[in-house]
CHARMM-style PDB file with segment names, atoms N, HN, CA, C and O in Angstrom:
ATOM      1  N   MET     1     -79.893 146.327 115.477  1.00  0.00      PROA
ATOM      2  CA  MET     1     -79.963 145.116 114.686  1.00  0.00      PROA
ATOM      3  C   MET     1     -79.791 143.901 115.563  1.00  0.00      PROA
ATOM      4  O   MET     1     -78.920 143.913 116.433  1.00  0.00      PROA
ATOM      5  N   ALA     2     -80.610 142.800 115.376  1.00  0.00      PROA
ATOM      6  HN  ALA     2     -81.317 142.790 114.669  1.00  0.00      PROA
ATOM      7  CA  ALA     2     -80.545 141.809 116.405  1.00  0.00      PROA
ATOM      8  C   ALA     2     -79.562 140.670 116.014  1.00  0.00      PROA
ATOM      9  O   ALA     2     -79.448 140.284 114.851  1.00  0.00      PROA
ATOM     10  N   VAL     3     -78.884 140.176 117.017  1.00  0.00      PROA
ATOM     11  HN  VAL     3     -78.976 140.490 117.962  1.00  0.00      PROA
ATOM     12  CA  VAL     3     -77.860 139.170 116.474  1.00  0.00      PROA
ATOM     13  C   VAL     3     -78.721 137.721 116.536  1.00  0.00      PROA
ATOM     14  O   VAL     3     -79.454 137.405 117.474  1.00  0.00      PROA
ATOM     15  N   ASP     4     -78.527 137.090 115.600  1.00  0.00      PROA
ATOM     16  HN  ASP     4     -77.932 137.346 114.838  1.00  0.00      PROA
ATOM     17  CA  ASP     4     -79.223 135.690 115.597  1.00  0.00      PROA
ATOM     18  C   ASP     4     -78.297 134.860 116.501  1.00  0.00      PROA
ATOM     19  O   ASP     4     -77.112 134.634 116.256  1.00  0.00      PROA
ATOM     20  N   LYS     5     -79.029 134.405 117.654  1.00  0.00      PROA
ATOM     21  HN  LYS     5     -79.991 134.589 117.853  1.00  0.00      PROA
ATOM     22  CA  LYS     5     -78.517 133.413 118.515  1.00  0.00      PROA
ATOM     23  C   LYS     5     -79.221 131.914 118.507  1.00  0.00      PROA
ATOM     24  O   LYS     5     -80.343 131.722 118.037  1.00  0.00      PROA
ATOM     25  N   LYS     6     -78.538 131.056 118.998  1.00  0.00      PROA
ATOM     26  HN  LYS     6     -77.627 131.212 119.380  1.00  0.00      PROA
ATOM     27  CA  LYS     6     -79.031 129.709 118.975  1.00  0.00      PROA
ATOM     28  C   LYS     6     -78.589 129.068 120.460  1.00  0.00      PROA
ATOM     29  O   LYS     6     -77.506 129.332 120.982  1.00  0.00      PROA
ATOM     30  N   ALA     7     -79.407 128.348 120.949  1.00  0.00      PROA
ATOM     31  HN  ALA     7     -80.286 128.133 120.525  1.00  0.00      PROA
ATOM     32  CA  ALA     7     -79.288 127.825 122.303  1.00  0.00      PROA
ATOM     33  C   ALA     7     -78.379 126.429 121.994  1.00  0.00      PROA
ATOM     34  O   ALA     7     -78.353 125.793 120.940  1.00  0.00      PROA
ATOM     35  N   TYR     8     -77.748 126.194 123.069  1.00  0.00      PROA
ATOM     36  HN  TYR     8     -77.770 126.710 123.925  1.00  0.00      PROA
ATOM     37  CA  TYR     8     -76.865 125.062 123.004  1.00  0.00      PROA
ATOM     38  C   TYR     8     -76.439 124.456 124.346  1.00  0.00      PROA
ATOM     39  O   TYR     8     -75.667 125.081 125.073  1.00  0.00      PROA
ATOM     40  N   PRO     9     -76.862 123.404 124.650  1.00  0.00      PROA
ATOM     41  CA  PRO     9     -76.388 122.800 126.063  1.00  0.00      PROA
ATOM     42  C   PRO     9     -74.978 122.394 126.037  1.00  0.00      PROA
ATOM     43  O   PRO     9     -74.395 121.746 125.167  1.00  0.00      PROA
ATOM     44  N   LEU    10     -74.536 122.872 127.112  1.00  0.00      PROA
ATOM     45  HN  LEU    10     -75.010 123.398 127.818  1.00  0.00      PROA
ATOM     46  CA  LEU    10     -72.910 122.378 127.248  1.00  0.00      PROA
ATOM     47  C   LEU    10     -72.615 121.969 128.483  1.00  0.00      PROA
ATOM     48  O   LEU    10     -72.878 122.566 129.527  1.00  0.00      PROA
ATOM     49  N   ARG    11     -71.930 120.688 128.327  1.00  0.00      PROA
ATOM     50  HN  ARG    11     -71.716 120.203 127.479  1.00  0.00      PROA
ATOM     51  CA  ARG    11     -71.414 119.995 129.591  1.00  0.00      PROA
ATOM     52  C   ARG    11     -69.948 120.294 129.793  1.00  0.00      PROA
ATOM     53  O   ARG    11     -69.095 120.024 128.947  1.00  0.00      PROA
ATOM     54  N   ILE    12     -69.690 120.885 130.993  1.00  0.00      PROA
ATOM     55  HN  ILE    12     -70.383 121.105 131.680  1.00  0.00      PROA
ATOM     56  CA  ILE    12     -68.391 121.459 131.344  1.00  0.00      PROA
ATOM     57  C   ILE    12     -68.240 121.254 132.925  1.00  0.00      PROA
ATOM     58  O   ILE    12     -69.113 121.435 133.774  1.00  0.00      PROA
ATOM     59  N   SER    13     -66.902 120.827 133.115  1.00  0.00      PROA
ATOM     60  HN  SER    13     -66.192 120.680 132.426  1.00  0.00      PROA
ATOM     61  CA  SER    13     -66.429 120.568 134.290  1.00  0.00      PROA
ATOM     62  C   SER    13     -66.728 121.545 135.640  1.00  0.00      PROA
ATOM     63  O   SER    13     -66.791 122.754 135.416  1.00  0.00      PROA
ATOM     64  N   ALA    14     -66.851 121.236 136.563  1.00  0.00      PROA
ATOM     65  HN  ALA    14     -66.799 120.254 136.745  1.00  0.00      PROA
ATOM     66  CA  ALA    14     -67.330 122.303 137.495  1.00  0.00      PROA
ATOM     67  C   ALA    14     -66.260 123.065 138.038  1.00  0.00      PROA
ATOM     68  O   ALA    14     -66.576 124.044 138.713  1.00  0.00      PROA
ATOM     69  N   ALA    15     -64.778 122.748 137.839  1.00  0.00      PROA
ATOM     70  HN  ALA    15     -64.521 121.952 137.290  1.00  0.00      PROA
ATOM     71  CA  ALA    15     -63.567 123.734 138.087  1.00  0.00      PROA
ATOM     72  C   ALA    15     -63.640 124.493 136.982  1.00  0.00      PROA
ATOM     73  O   ALA    15     -63.512 125.673 137.310  1.00  0.00      PROA
ATOM     74  N   VAL    16     -63.816 124.337 135.587  1.00  0.00      PROA
ATOM     75  HN  VAL    16     -63.920 123.379 135.321  1.00  0.00      PROA
ATOM     76  CA  VAL    16     -63.799 125.324 134.500  1.00  0.00      PROA
ATOM     77  C   VAL    16     -64.890 126.113 134.824  1.00  0.00      PROA
ATOM     78  O   VAL    16     -64.722 127.332 134.844  1.00  0.00      PROA
ATOM     79  N   LEU    17     -66.000 125.634 135.087  1.00  0.00      PROA
ATOM     80  HN  LEU    17     -66.137 124.644 135.070  1.00  0.00      PROA
ATOM     81  CA  LEU    17     -67.252 126.463 134.984  1.00  0.00      PROA
ATOM     82  C   LEU    17     -66.874 127.652 136.166  1.00  0.00      PROA
ATOM     83  O   LEU    17     -66.993 128.862 135.976  1.00  0.00      PROA
ATOM     84  N   GLU    18     -66.402 127.025 137.400  1.00  0.00      PROA
ATOM     85  HN  GLU    18     -66.305 126.042 137.555  1.00  0.00      PROA
ATOM     86  CA  GLU    18     -66.307 128.163 138.584  1.00  0.00      PROA
ATOM     87  C   GLU    18     -65.176 129.026 138.254  1.00  0.00      PROA
ATOM     88  O   GLU    18     -65.175 130.125 138.809  1.00  0.00      PROA
ATOM     89  N   ALA    19     -64.101 128.719 137.372  1.00  0.00      PROA
ATOM     90  HN  ALA    19     -64.102 127.827 136.921  1.00  0.00      PROA
ATOM     91  CA  ALA    19     -62.839 129.605 136.723  1.00  0.00      PROA
ATOM     92  C   ALA    19     -63.575 130.601 135.810  1.00  0.00      PROA
ATOM     93  O   ALA    19     -63.229 131.781 135.852  1.00  0.00      PROA
ATOM     94  N   MET    20     -64.435 130.262 135.097  1.00  0.00      PROA
ATOM     95  HN  MET    20     -64.716 129.303 135.063  1.00  0.00      PROA
ATOM     96  CA  MET    20     -65.077 131.182 134.004  1.00  0.00      PROA
ATOM     97  C   MET    20     -65.915 131.993 134.738  1.00  0.00      PROA
ATOM     98  O   MET    20     -65.983 133.151 134.324  1.00  0.00      PROA
ATOM     99  N   GLN    21     -66.639 131.690 135.807  1.00  0.00      PROA
ATOM    100  HN  GLN    21     -66.584 130.749 136.143  1.00  0.00      PROA
ATOM    101  CA  GLN    21     -67.590 132.863 136.452  1.00  0.00      PROA
ATOM    102  C   GLN    21     -66.788 133.532 137.084  1.00  0.00      PROA
ATOM    103  O   GLN    21     -67.069 134.725 137.200  1.00  0.00      PROA
ATOM    104  N   ARG    22     -65.592 133.063 137.679  1.00  0.00      PROA
ATOM    105  HN  ARG    22     -65.363 132.094 137.584  1.00  0.00      PROA
ATOM    106  CA  ARG    22     -64.772 134.379 138.458  1.00  0.00      PROA
ATOM    107  C   ARG    22     -64.294 135.238 137.431  1.00  0.00      PROA
ATOM    108  O   ARG    22     -64.198 136.447 137.642  1.00  0.00      PROA
ATOM    109  N   TRP    23     -63.978 134.716 136.308  1.00  0.00      PROA
ATOM    110  HN  TRP    23     -64.056 133.734 136.136  1.00  0.00      PROA
ATOM    111  CA  TRP    23     -63.311 135.276 135.000  1.00  0.00      PROA
ATOM    112  C   TRP    23     -64.353 136.499 134.591  1.00  0.00      PROA
ATOM    113  O   TRP    23     -63.976 137.659 134.429  1.00  0.00      PROA
ATOM    114  N   ALA    24     -65.484 136.129 134.475  1.00  0.00      PROA
ATOM    115  HN  ALA    24     -65.790 135.186 134.606  1.00  0.00      PROA
ATOM    116  CA  ALA    24     -66.875 136.897 134.014  1.00  0.00      PROA
ATOM    117  C   ALA    24     -66.857 138.006 134.955  1.00  0.00      PROA
ATOM    118  O   ALA    24     -66.804 139.167 134.549  1.00  0.00      PROA
ATOM    119  N   ASP    25     -66.905 137.659 136.409  1.00  0.00      PROA
ATOM    120  HN  ASP    25     -66.949 136.716 136.739  1.00  0.00      PROA
ATOM    121  CA  ASP    25     -67.479 138.661 137.550  1.00  0.00      PROA
ATOM    122  C   ASP    25     -66.125 139.771 137.293  1.00  0.00      PROA
ATOM    123  O   ASP    25     -66.434 140.960 137.213  1.00  0.00      PROA
ATOM    124  N   ASP    26     -64.845 139.453 137.181  1.00  0.00      PROA
ATOM    125  HN  ASP    26     -64.595 138.487 137.246  1.00  0.00      PROA
ATOM    126  CA  ASP    26     -63.659 140.274 136.872  1.00  0.00      PROA
ATOM    127  C   ASP    26     -64.204 141.265 135.687  1.00  0.00      PROA
ATOM    128  O   ASP    26     -64.227 142.482 135.871  1.00  0.00      PROA
ATOM    129  N   ASP    27     -64.577 140.756 134.637  1.00  0.00      PROA
ATOM    130  HN  ASP    27     -64.558 139.767 134.488  1.00  0.00      PROA
ATOM    131  CA  ASP    27     -64.858 141.382 133.225  1.00  0.00      PROA
ATOM    132  C   ASP    27     -65.998 142.088 133.508  1.00  0.00      PROA
ATOM    133  O   ASP    27     -66.165 143.010 132.710  1.00  0.00      PROA
ATOM    134  N   LEU    28     -66.962 141.981 134.468  1.00  0.00      PROA
ATOM    135  HN  LEU    28     -66.827 141.232 135.116  1.00  0.00      PROA
ATOM    136  CA  LEU    28     -68.196 142.701 134.520  1.00  0.00      PROA
ATOM    137  C   LEU    28     -69.307 141.879 133.561  1.00  0.00      PROA
ATOM    138  O   LEU    28     -70.311 142.530 133.271  1.00  0.00      PROA
ATOM    139  N   ARG    29     -69.214 140.474 133.033  1.00  0.00      PROA
ATOM    140  HN  ARG    29     -68.399 139.945 133.268  1.00  0.00      PROA
ATOM    141  CA  ARG    29     -69.983 139.970 131.868  1.00  0.00      PROA
ATOM    142  C   ARG    29     -70.708 138.972 132.760  1.00  0.00      PROA
ATOM    143  O   ARG    29     -70.422 138.716 133.930  1.00  0.00      PROA
ATOM    144  N   SER    30     -71.707 138.438 132.019  1.00  0.00      PROA
ATOM    145  HN  SER    30     -71.940 138.646 131.069  1.00  0.00      PROA
ATOM    146  CA  SER    30     -72.379 137.181 132.432  1.00  0.00      PROA
ATOM    147  C   SER    30     -71.510 136.205 131.967  1.00  0.00      PROA
ATOM    148  O   SER    30     -70.749 136.370 131.014  1.00  0.00      PROA
ATOM    149  N   LEU    31     -71.636 134.940 132.788  1.00  0.00      PROA
ATOM    150  HN  LEU    31     -72.255 134.806 133.562  1.00  0.00      PROA
ATOM    151  CA  LEU    31     -71.175 133.745 132.371  1.00  0.00      PROA
ATOM    152  C   LEU    31     -71.430 133.468 131.004  1.00  0.00      PROA
ATOM    153  O   LEU    31     -70.477 133.128 130.304  1.00  0.00      PROA
ATOM    154  N   ASN    32     -72.516 133.556 130.534  1.00  0.00      PROA
ATOM    155  HN  ASN    32     -73.291 133.832 131.103  1.00  0.00      PROA
ATOM    156  CA  ASN    32     -72.809 133.226 129.001  1.00  0.00      PROA
ATOM    157  C   ASN    32     -72.049 134.238 128.094  1.00  0.00      PROA
ATOM    158  O   ASN    32     -71.662 133.857 126.989  1.00  0.00      PROA
ATOM    159  N   ALA    33     -71.859 135.297 128.443  1.00  0.00      PROA
ATOM    160  HN  ALA    33     -72.173 135.606 129.340  1.00  0.00      PROA
ATOM    161  CA  ALA    33     -71.241 136.218 127.610  1.00  0.00      PROA
ATOM    162  C   ALA    33     -69.686 136.094 127.596  1.00  0.00      PROA
ATOM    163  O   ALA    33     -69.075 136.344 126.558  1.00  0.00      PROA
ATOM    164  N   GLN    34     -69.045 135.716 128.718  1.00  0.00      PROA
ATOM    165  HN  GLN    34     -69.541 135.513 129.562  1.00  0.00      PROA
ATOM    166  CA  GLN    34     -67.859 135.449 128.651  1.00  0.00      PROA
ATOM    167  C   GLN    34     -67.131 134.090 128.152  1.00  0.00      PROA
ATOM    168  O   GLN    34     -65.961 133.953 127.795  1.00  0.00      PROA
ATOM    169  N   ILE    35     -68.156 133.132 128.233  1.00  0.00      PROA
ATOM    170  HN  ILE    35     -69.107 133.243 128.524  1.00  0.00      PROA
ATOM    171  CA  ILE    35     -67.906 131.730 127.438  1.00  0.00      PROA
ATOM    172  C   ILE    35     -67.995 132.336 125.795  1.00  0.00      PROA
ATOM    173  O   ILE    35     -67.209 131.966 124.923  1.00  0.00      PROA
ATOM    174  N   GLU    36     -68.866 133.120 125.615  1.00  0.00      PROA
ATOM    175  HN  GLU    36     -69.504 133.421 126.323  1.00  0.00      PROA
ATOM    176  CA  GLU    36     -68.957 133.305 124.029  1.00  0.00      PROA
ATOM    177  C   GLU    36     -67.665 134.159 123.713  1.00  0.00      PROA
ATOM    178  O   GLU    36     -66.902 133.835 122.803  1.00  0.00      PROA
ATOM    179  N   TYR    37     -67.472 135.211 124.469  1.00  0.00      PROA
ATOM    180  HN  TYR    37     -68.093 135.475 125.208  1.00  0.00      PROA
ATOM    181  CA  TYR    37     -66.130 135.965 124.273  1.00  0.00      PROA
ATOM    182  C   TYR    37     -64.967 135.226 124.182  1.00  0.00      PROA
ATOM    183  O   TYR    37     -64.089 135.536 123.377  1.00  0.00      PROA
ATOM    184  N   VAL    38     -64.878 134.358 124.864  1.00  0.00      PROA
ATOM    185  HN  VAL    38     -65.592 134.106 125.518  1.00  0.00      PROA
ATOM    186  CA  VAL    38     -63.616 133.369 124.980  1.00  0.00      PROA
ATOM    187  C   VAL    38     -63.549 132.354 123.553  1.00  0.00      PROA
ATOM    188  O   VAL    38     -62.551 132.064 122.893  1.00  0.00      PROA
ATOM    189  N   LEU    39     -64.816 131.984 123.364  1.00  0.00      PROA
ATOM    190  HN  LEU    39     -65.627 132.220 123.900  1.00  0.00      PROA
ATOM    191  CA  LEU    39     -64.831 131.208 122.143  1.00  0.00      PROA
ATOM    192  C   LEU    39     -64.534 132.013 120.876  1.00  0.00      PROA
ATOM    193  O   LEU    39     -63.809 131.543 119.999  1.00  0.00      PROA
ATOM    194  N   ARG    40     -65.107 133.256 120.775  1.00  0.00      PROA
ATOM    195  HN  ARG    40     -65.696 133.637 121.488  1.00  0.00      PROA
ATOM    196  CA  ARG    40     -65.053 133.912 119.825  1.00  0.00      PROA
ATOM    197  C   ARG    40     -63.515 134.544 119.564  1.00  0.00      PROA
ATOM    198  O   ARG    40     -62.996 134.548 118.448  1.00  0.00      PROA
ATOM    199  N   GLU    41     -62.845 135.097 120.820  1.00  0.00      PROA
ATOM    200  HN  GLU    41     -63.267 135.093 121.727  1.00  0.00      PROA
ATOM    201  CA  GLU    41     -61.332 135.259 120.496  1.00  0.00      PROA
ATOM    202  C   GLU    41     -60.498 134.312 120.225  1.00  0.00      PROA
ATOM    203  O   GLU    41     -59.426 134.617 119.703  1.00  0.00      PROA
ATOM    204  N   ALA    42     -60.848 132.736 120.564  1.00  0.00      PROA
ATOM    205  HN  ALA    42     -61.719 132.488 120.987  1.00  0.00      PROA
ATOM    206  CA  ALA    42     -60.055 131.702 120.157  1.00  0.00      PROA
ATOM    207  C   ALA    42     -60.433 131.498 118.678  1.00  0.00      PROA
ATOM    208  O   ALA    42     -59.512 131.411 117.866  1.00  0.00      PROA
ATOM    209  N   LEU    43     -61.634 131.419 118.283  1.00  0.00      PROA
ATOM    210  HN  LEU    43     -62.383 131.490 118.943  1.00  0.00      PROA
ATOM    211  CA  LEU    43     -61.663 131.533 116.815  1.00  0.00      PROA
ATOM    212  C   LEU    43     -60.964 132.684 115.893  1.00  0.00      PROA
ATOM    213  O   LEU    43     -60.291 132.501 114.878  1.00  0.00      PROA
ATOM    214  N   ARG    44     -61.250 133.715 116.417  1.00  0.00      PROA
ATOM    215  HN  ARG    44     -61.796 133.863 117.241  1.00  0.00      PROA
ATOM    216  CA  ARG    44     -60.384 134.748 115.802  1.00  0.00      PROA
ATOM    217  C   ARG    44     -58.841 134.759 115.724  1.00  0.00      PROA
ATOM    218  O   ARG    44     -58.269 135.272 114.762  1.00  0.00      PROA
ATOM    219  N   LYS    45     -58.158 134.168 116.779  1.00  0.00      PROA
ATOM    220  HN  LYS    45     -58.623 133.751 117.561  1.00  0.00      PROA
ATOM    221  CA  LYS    45     -56.819 134.128 116.597  1.00  0.00      PROA
ATOM    222  C   LYS    45     -56.524 133.115 115.616  1.00  0.00      PROA
ATOM    223  O   LYS    45     -55.714 133.372 114.726  1.00  0.00      PROA
ATOM    224  N   SER    46     -57.255 131.664 115.696  1.00  0.00      PROA
ATOM    225  HN  SER    46     -57.913 131.455 116.419  1.00  0.00      PROA
ATOM    226  CA  SER    46     -56.958 130.660 114.805  1.00  0.00      PROA
ATOM    227  C   SER    46     -57.303 130.945 113.601  1.00  0.00      PROA
ATOM    228  O   SER    46     -56.992 130.033 112.834  1.00  0.00      PROA
ATOM    229  N   GLY    47     -57.921 132.002 112.993  1.00  0.00      PROA
ATOM    230  HN  GLY    47     -58.174 132.742 113.616  1.00  0.00      PROA
ATOM    231  CA  GLY    47     -58.260 132.366 111.779  1.00  0.00      PROA
ATOM    232  C   GLY    47     -59.477 131.666 111.302  1.00  0.00      PROA
ATOM    233  O   GLY    47     -59.768 131.621 110.107  1.00  0.00      PROA
ATOM    234  N   ARG    48     -60.167 131.137 112.211  1.00  0.00      PROA
ATOM    235  HN  ARG    48     -59.930 131.173 113.182  1.00  0.00      PROA
ATOM    236  CA  ARG    48     -61.554 130.523 111.846  1.00  0.00      PROA
ATOM    237  C   ARG    48     -62.735 131.093 111.890  1.00  0.00      PROA
ATOM    238  O   ARG    48     -63.736 130.419 111.649  1.00  0.00      PROA
ATOM    239  N   LEU    49     -62.811 132.267 112.166  1.00  0.00      PROA
ATOM    240  HN  LEU    49     -61.997 132.814 112.361  1.00  0.00      PROA
ATOM    241  CA  LEU    49     -63.840 133.121 112.389  1.00  0.00      PROA
ATOM    242  C   LEU    49     -64.138 134.143 111.034  1.00  0.00      PROA
ATOM    243  O   LEU    49     -63.250 134.933 110.710  1.00  0.00      PROA
ATOM    244  N   LYS    50     -65.064 134.107 110.477  1.00  0.00      PROA
ATOM    245  HN  LYS    50     -65.784 133.466 110.740  1.00  0.00      PROA
ATOM    246  CA  LYS    50     -65.060 134.891 109.038  1.00  0.00      PROA
ATOM    247  C   LYS    50     -64.865 136.136 109.309  1.00  0.00      PROA
ATOM    248  O   LYS    50     -65.413 136.589 110.315  1.00  0.00      PROA
ATOM    249  N   PRO    51     -64.119 136.914 108.562  1.00  0.00      PROA
ATOM    250  CA  PRO    51     -63.782 138.489 108.986  1.00  0.00      PROA
ATOM    251  C   PRO    51     -64.994 139.263 108.582  1.00  0.00      PROA
ATOM    252  O   PRO    51     -65.761 138.791 107.742  1.00  0.00      PROA
ATOM    253  N   GLY    52     -65.191 140.330 109.086  1.00  0.00      PROA
ATOM    254  HN  GLY    52     -64.568 140.714 109.768  1.00  0.00      PROA
ATOM    255  CA  GLY    52     -66.168 140.972 109.135  1.00  0.00      PROA
ATOM    256  C   GLY    52     -66.408 141.891 110.199  1.00  0.00      PROA
ATOM    257  O   GLY    52     -65.658 141.756 111.165  1.00  0.00      PROA
ATOM    258  N   LYS    53     -67.356 142.886 110.271  1.00  0.00      PROA
ATOM    259  HN  LYS    53     -67.966 142.996 109.486  1.00  0.00      PROA
ATOM    260  CA  LYS    53     -67.684 143.633 111.406  1.00  0.00      PROA
ATOM    261  C   LYS    53     -67.693 142.908 112.413  1.00  0.00      PROA
ATOM    262  O   LYS    53     -68.260 141.826 112.263  1.00  0.00      PROA
ATOM    263  N   PRO    54     -67.174 143.168 113.597  1.00  0.00      PROA
ATOM    264  CA  PRO    54     -67.042 142.632 115.022  1.00  0.00      PROA
ATOM    265  C   PRO    54     -68.444 142.683 115.472  1.00  0.00      PROA
ATOM    266  O   PRO    54     -69.066 143.701 115.169  1.00  0.00      PROA
ATOM    267  N   GLN    55     -68.967 141.896 116.047  1.00  0.00      PROA
ATOM    268  HN  GLN    55     -68.462 141.069 116.294  1.00  0.00      PROA
ATOM    269  CA  GLN    55     -70.261 142.201 116.755  1.00  0.00      PROA
ATOM    270  C   GLN    55     -70.073 141.826 118.293  1.00  0.00      PROA
ATOM    271  O   GLN    55     -69.634 140.772 118.754  1.00  0.00      PROA
ATOM    272  N   PRO    56     -70.491 142.886 118.923  1.00  0.00      PROA
ATOM    273  CA  PRO    56     -70.430 142.833 120.351  1.00  0.00      PROA
ATOM    274  C   PRO    56     -71.317 141.639 120.926  1.00  0.00      PROA
ATOM    275  O   PRO    56     -72.422 141.357 120.463  1.00  0.00      PROA
ATOM    276  N   VAL    57     -70.641 140.896 122.103  1.00  0.00      PROA
ATOM    277  HN  VAL    57     -69.743 141.125 122.479  1.00  0.00      PROA
ATOM    278  CA  VAL    57     -71.343 140.015 123.066  1.00  0.00      PROA
ATOM    279  C   VAL    57     -72.476 140.434 123.748  1.00  0.00      PROA
ATOM    280  O   VAL    57     -72.344 141.022 124.822  1.00  0.00      PROA
ATOM    281  N   GLU    58     -73.286 140.271 123.399  1.00  0.00      PROA
ATOM    282  HN  GLU    58     -73.393 139.793 122.527  1.00  0.00      PROA
ATOM    283  CA  GLU    58     -74.764 140.669 124.099  1.00  0.00      PROA
ATOM    284  C   GLU    58     -75.420 139.555 125.071  1.00  0.00      PROA
ATOM    285  O   GLU    58     -75.650 138.425 124.640  1.00  0.00      PROA
ATOM    286  N   ASP    59     -75.665 139.870 126.200  1.00  0.00      PROA
ATOM    287  HN  ASP    59     -75.478 140.787 126.551  1.00  0.00      PROA
ATOM    288  CA  ASP    59     -76.283 138.984 127.027  1.00  0.00      PROA
ATOM    289  C   ASP    59     -77.856 138.484 126.549  1.00  0.00      PROA
ATOM    290  O   ASP    59     -78.562 139.237 125.878  1.00  0.00      PROA
ATOM    291  N   ASP    60     -78.238 137.357 126.904  1.00  0.00      PROA
ATOM    292  HN  ASP    60     -77.665 136.746 127.449  1.00  0.00      PROA
ATOM    293  CA  ASP    60     -79.691 136.990 126.260  1.00  0.00      PROA
ATOM    294  C   ASP    60     -80.589 137.509 127.353  1.00  0.00      PROA
ATOM    295  O   ASP    60     -80.523 136.896 128.418  1.00  0.00      PROA
ATOM    296  N   PRO    61     -81.350 138.448 127.283  1.00  0.00      PROA
ATOM    297  CA  PRO    61     -82.464 139.011 128.240  1.00  0.00      PROA
ATOM    298  C   PRO    61     -83.329 137.989 128.576  1.00  0.00      PROA
ATOM    299  O   PRO    61     -84.002 138.268 129.569  1.00  0.00      PROA
ATOM    300  N   ASP    62     -83.578 136.758 128.031  1.00  0.00      PROA
ATOM    301  HN  ASP    62     -83.031 136.531 127.225  1.00  0.00      PROA
ATOM    302  CA  ASP    62     -84.264 135.856 128.625  1.00  0.00      PROA
ATOM    303  C   ASP    62     -83.682 134.761 129.713  1.00  0.00      PROA
ATOM    304  O   ASP    62     -84.350 133.979 130.388  1.00  0.00      PROA
ATOM    305  N   ALA    63     -82.316 134.916 129.695  1.00  0.00      PROA
ATOM    306  HN  ALA    63     -81.773 135.552 129.147  1.00  0.00      PROA
ATOM    307  CA  ALA    63     -81.623 133.877 130.224  1.00  0.00      PROA
ATOM    308  C   ALA    63     -81.455 134.107 131.858  1.00  0.00      PROA
ATOM    309  OT1 ALA    63     -80.854 133.276 132.540  1.00  0.00      PROA
TER     310      ALA     63
END
């Protein structure tokens, strides 16, 4: 089952980007997958993510 994905340009400070890259490397994820994971967890913890079957973070094969 394919997950519907949308591209979104993101402006982010170099320091935050470097920290996210190190974290992604530690977790063996791509930078994009790590950013999506962190966003999804923050949404889940704040109750803003619709309940349902959790979907895994998948890397974009075209990235």
